[in-house]
FIKOLMAR-284176 format. One record per residue (C-alpha): residue number from 1; residue in three letters; x, y, z. Coordinates in Angstrom, 2 decimals, always signed. Example, Ala and Ser with C-alpha at 12.3 -4.5 7.8 and 13.67 -1.06 7.14 Angstrom:
@num: 1; residu: ala; u: +12.30; v: -4.50; w: +7.80
@num: 2; residu: ser; u: +13.67; v: -1.06; w: +7.14
This chain:
@num: 1; residu: met; u: -17.48; v: -43.64; w: -3.49
@num: 2; residu: phe; u: -20.27; v: -45.48; w: -2.38
@num: 3; residu: phe; u: -21.72; v: -41.60; w: -2.01
@num: 4; residu: lys; u: -20.59; v: -40.84; w: -5.31
@num: 5; residu: leu; u: -22.90; v: -43.15; w: -6.55
@num: 6; residu: val; u: -26.02; v: -42.16; w: -4.46
@num: 7; residu: leu; u: -25.02; v: -38.49; w: -5.59
@num: 8; residu: ala; u: -25.18; v: -39.24; w: -9.28
@num: 9; residu: gly; u: -28.75; v: -41.71; w: -8.47
@num: 10; residu: ile; u: -30.32; v: -38.63; w: -6.91
@num: 11; residu: leu; u: -28.55; v: -35.76; w: -10.34
@num: 12; residu: ala; u: -29.67; v: -38.62; w: -12.88
@num: 13; residu: thr; u: -33.36; v: -38.86; w: -11.50
@num: 14; residu: ser; u: -33.55; v: -35.10; w: -10.38
@num: 15; residu: leu; u: -32.67; v: -34.45; w: -14.37
@num: 16; residu: ala; u: -35.21; v: -36.43; w: -15.65
@num: 17; residu: ser; u: -37.76; v: -35.53; w: -13.76
@num: 18; residu: ala; u: -36.98; v: -31.54; w: -14.94
@num: 19; residu: gln; u: -36.41; v: -32.66; w: -18.23
@num: 20; residu: arg; u: -40.05; v: -33.97; w: -19.03
@num: 21; residu: gly; u: -41.51; v: -30.30; w: -18.28
@num: 22; residu: gly; u: -44.65; v: -29.08; w: -16.62
@num: 23; residu: lys; u: -47.61; v: -30.35; w: -19.92
@num: 24; residu: gly; u: -49.46; v: -32.87; w: -18.06
@num: 25; residu: gly; u: -48.57; v: -36.12; w: -18.09
@num: 26; residu: gly; u: -48.52; v: -39.06; w: -20.29
@num: 27; residu: gly; u: -45.12; v: -38.66; w: -21.96
@num: 28; residu: ser; u: -42.49; v: -40.47; w: -23.99
@num: 29; residu: asn; u: -41.35; v: -40.26; w: -19.43
@num: 30; residu: ala; u: -44.17; v: -41.26; w: -17.12
@num: 31; residu: pro; u: -43.55; v: -44.84; w: -16.20
@num: 32; residu: ile; u: -44.93; v: -48.41; w: -16.93
@num: 33; residu: ile; u: -47.18; v: -49.07; w: -14.15
@num: 34; residu: pro; u: -49.25; v: -52.95; w: -15.44
@num: 35; residu: met; u: -53.19; v: -52.03; w: -14.17
@num: 36; residu: ser; u: -54.27; v: -55.63; w: -13.78
@num: 37; residu: gly; u: -54.43; v: -57.65; w: -10.50
@num: 38; residu: gln; u: -51.07; v: -57.41; w: -7.81
@num: 39; residu: pro; u: -47.93; v: -55.04; w: -10.12
@num: 40; residu: asp; u: -44.35; v: -57.71; w: -10.39
@num: 41; residu: lys; u: -42.21; v: -55.15; w: -9.15
@num: 42; residu: leu; u: -39.09; v: -56.66; w: -11.11
@num: 43; residu: ala; u: -41.25; v: -56.16; w: -13.93
@num: 44; residu: ile; u: -41.42; v: -52.73; w: -13.95
@num: 45; residu: leu; u: -38.43; v: -52.06; w: -13.17
@num: 46; residu: thr; u: -37.48; v: -54.17; w: -16.83
@num: 47; residu: asp; u: -40.16; v: -53.12; w: -18.68
@num: 48; residu: asn; u: -38.76; v: -49.86; w: -17.73
@num: 49; residu: leu; u: -35.43; v: -49.42; w: -17.50
@num: 50; residu: lys; u: -34.86; v: -52.53; w: -20.77
@num: 51; residu: leu; u: -33.04; v: -54.22; w: -18.49
@num: 52; residu: ser; u: -31.03; v: -57.59; w: -19.76
@num: 53; residu: lys; u: -31.66; v: -60.96; w: -19.07
@num: 54; residu: asp; u: -28.07; v: -60.15; w: -16.43
@num: 55; residu: gln; u: -29.51; v: -57.38; w: -15.48
@num: 56; residu: arg; u: -33.26; v: -58.40; w: -14.23
@num: 57; residu: lys; u: -31.05; v: -61.19; w: -12.53
@num: 58; residu: leu; u: -28.48; v: -58.26; w: -10.93
@num: 59; residu: val; u: -32.43; v: -56.57; w: -9.65
@num: 60; residu: lys; u: -33.21; v: -59.36; w: -8.55
@num: 61; residu: thr; u: -30.32; v: -60.60; w: -6.34
@num: 62; residu: val; u: -29.67; v: -57.13; w: -5.60
@num: 63; residu: leu; u: -33.08; v: -56.61; w: -3.43
@num: 64; residu: asp; u: -33.06; v: -60.47; w: -2.70
@num: 65; residu: glu; u: -29.99; v: -59.30; w: -0.43
@num: 66; residu: gly; u: -30.90; v: -55.96; w: +0.54
@num: 67; residu: gln; u: -34.31; v: -57.47; w: +1.76
@num: 68; residu: lys; u: -32.90; v: -60.19; w: +3.80
@num: 69; residu: glu; u: -30.46; v: -57.35; w: +5.60
@num: 70; residu: ala; u: -33.85; v: -55.34; w: +6.34
@num: 71; residu: ala; u: -36.05; v: -58.09; w: +8.05
@num: 72; residu: pro; u: -34.76; v: -57.53; w: +11.07
@num: 73; residu: leu; u: -35.10; v: -53.94; w: +11.03
@num: 74; residu: arg; u: -38.35; v: -54.30; w: +9.96
@num: 75; residu: asp; u: -39.61; v: -56.54; w: +12.26
@num: 76; residu: glu; u: -37.57; v: -54.06; w: +15.29
@num: 77; residu: ala; u: -40.02; v: -50.96; w: +13.30
@num: 78; residu: ala; u: -42.91; v: -52.71; w: +13.58
@num: 79; residu: lys; u: -41.63; v: -53.26; w: +17.63
@num: 80; residu: ser; u: -40.86; v: -49.64; w: +18.43
@num: 81; residu: arg; u: -44.23; v: -48.71; w: +17.24
@num: 82; residu: gln; u: -46.12; v: -50.52; w: +19.24
@num: 83; residu: ala; u: -43.91; v: -49.63; w: +21.86
@num: 84; residu: ile; u: -44.55; v: -45.56; w: +20.74
@num: 85; residu: gly; u: -48.60; v: -46.22; w: +20.71
@num: 86; residu: gln; u: -47.93; v: -48.23; w: +24.29
@num: 87; residu: ala; u: -46.02; v: -45.40; w: +25.92
@num: 88; residu: ile; u: -48.96; v: -42.78; w: +24.90
@num: 89; residu: ser; u: -51.61; v: -44.43; w: +25.86
@num: 90; residu: gly; u: -50.04; v: -45.45; w: +28.96
@num: 91; residu: gly; u: -49.83; v: -41.37; w: +29.49
@num: 92; residu: lys; u: -45.65; v: -42.34; w: +29.85
@num: 93; residu: ser; u: -43.61; v: -38.69; w: +30.73
@num: 94; residu: gln; u: -42.60; v: -36.92; w: +27.15
@num: 95; residu: asp; u: -39.47; v: -37.86; w: +27.12
@num: 96; residu: glu; u: -39.93; v: -41.71; w: +27.47
@num: 97; residu: ile; u: -41.97; v: -41.21; w: +24.41
@num: 98; residu: asp; u: -39.08; v: -38.94; w: +22.31
@num: 99; residu: lys; u: -37.06; v: -41.78; w: +23.68
@num: 100; residu: leu; u: -38.47; v: -44.30; w: +21.58
@num: 101; residu: val; u: -39.36; v: -42.44; w: +18.81
@num: 102; residu: lys; u: -35.46; v: -40.89; w: +18.68
@num: 103; residu: ser; u: -35.19; v: -44.89; w: +18.43
@num: 104; residu: asp; u: -37.34; v: -45.24; w: +16.13
@num: 105; residu: ala; u: -36.29; v: -42.90; w: +13.78
@num: 106; residu: asp; u: -33.14; v: -44.35; w: +14.01
@num: 107; residu: ile; u: -34.38; v: -47.84; w: +12.90
@num: 108; residu: glu; u: -35.82; v: -46.13; w: +9.53
@num: 109; residu: ser; u: -32.92; v: -44.01; w: +9.06
@num: 110; residu: gln; u: -31.26; v: -47.33; w: +8.97
@num: 111; residu: met; u: -33.81; v: -48.61; w: +6.35
@num: 112; residu: ala; u: -33.57; v: -46.37; w: +4.26
@num: 113; residu: gly; u: -29.50; v: -46.71; w: +4.32
@num: 114; residu: ile; u: -30.48; v: -50.24; w: +2.64
@num: 115; residu: glu; u: -32.11; v: -49.02; w: -0.03
@num: 116; residu: ile; u: -30.04; v: -45.43; w: -0.75
@num: 117; residu: lys; u: -27.33; v: -48.94; w: -0.99
@num: 118; residu: ala; u: -29.45; v: -51.21; w: -3.32
@num: 119; residu: phe; u: -30.67; v: -48.36; w: -4.88
@num: 120; residu: ala; u: -26.46; v: -47.33; w: -5.49
@num: 121; residu: lys; u: -25.49; v: -50.83; w: -6.40
@num: 122; residu: ile; u: -28.14; v: -51.17; w: -9.39
@num: 123; residu: phe; u: -27.91; v: -48.26; w: -11.41
@num: 124; residu: lys; u: -23.91; v: -48.02; w: -11.39
@num: 125; residu: glu; u: -24.78; v: -51.52; w: -13.17
@num: 126; residu: leu; u: -26.99; v: -49.68; w: -15.63
@num: 127; residu: asp; u: -25.84; v: -48.00; w: -18.95
@num: 128; residu: lys; u: -26.09; v: -43.98; w: -19.37
@num: 129; residu: glu; u: -29.43; v: -44.52; w: -21.37
@num: 130; residu: gln; u: -30.86; v: -46.50; w: -18.64
@num: 131; residu: gln; u: -29.81; v: -44.40; w: -16.02
@num: 132; residu: ser; u: -31.79; v: -41.55; w: -17.13
@num: 133; residu: arg; u: -35.14; v: -43.64; w: -17.23
@num: 134; residu: ala; u: -34.12; v: -44.36; w: -13.19
@num: 135; residu: arg; u: -36.25; v: -42.21; w: -11.00
@num: 136; residu: ile; u: -38.91; v: -45.44; w: -11.67
@num: 137; residu: leu; u: -35.74; v: -46.86; w: -10.24
@num: 138; residu: phe; u: -35.44; v: -44.39; w: -7.54
@num: 139; residu: gln; u: -38.91; v: -44.20; w: -6.78
@num: 140; residu: met; u: -39.28; v: -47.65; w: -6.39
@num: 141; residu: val; u: -36.63; v: -48.46; w: -3.88
@num: 142; residu: ser; u: -38.37; v: -45.83; w: -1.13
@num: 143; residu: gly; u: -39.80; v: -48.07; w: +1.64
@num: 144; residu: ile; u: -39.61; v: -51.34; w: -0.94
@num: 145; residu: phe; u: -37.90; v: -53.50; w: +2.64
@num: 146; residu: lys; u: -41.17; v: -52.41; w: +4.70
@num: 147; residu: ser; u: -43.52; v: -55.85; w: +3.65
@num: 148; residu: lys; u: -41.80; v: -59.17; w: +4.03
@num: 149; residu: asn; u: -40.99; v: -59.84; w: -0.26
@num: 150; residu: trp; u: -40.36; v: -56.68; w: -2.09
@num: 151; residu: asp; u: -42.07; v: -57.94; w: -5.54
@num: 152; residu: glu; u: -45.38; v: -57.44; w: -3.14
């Protein structure tokens, strides 16, 4: 079921992108991104997807939960990258460096899994019209939990 949701999300975002065409930017499918100050990601999603009050609460809850789940991985990823840098600068063998890189890739893969799970949870709660505009959601969840607060 989860795989079907992810596949549906990817398909929907692909179709939305394909419908836009190649006639330059500025069409009605262009995401609305505030230009002043620090962007509020929840506001961007609310505006672009036309979220109801209940959907906005759901999006915030799902992303807050994802942030909590991702916190230990974020810390692990930082330590992993530091270990790779130290191994390279310390002249470690390529095998040792490869093991560290593989471990880092495993962490990044887990992080991507959390992001996709959050996308799928939100996507399945959107109506058909909102799903057709879910490209912005898909773009925003990529890397969303890499900082301490997803809405930064």
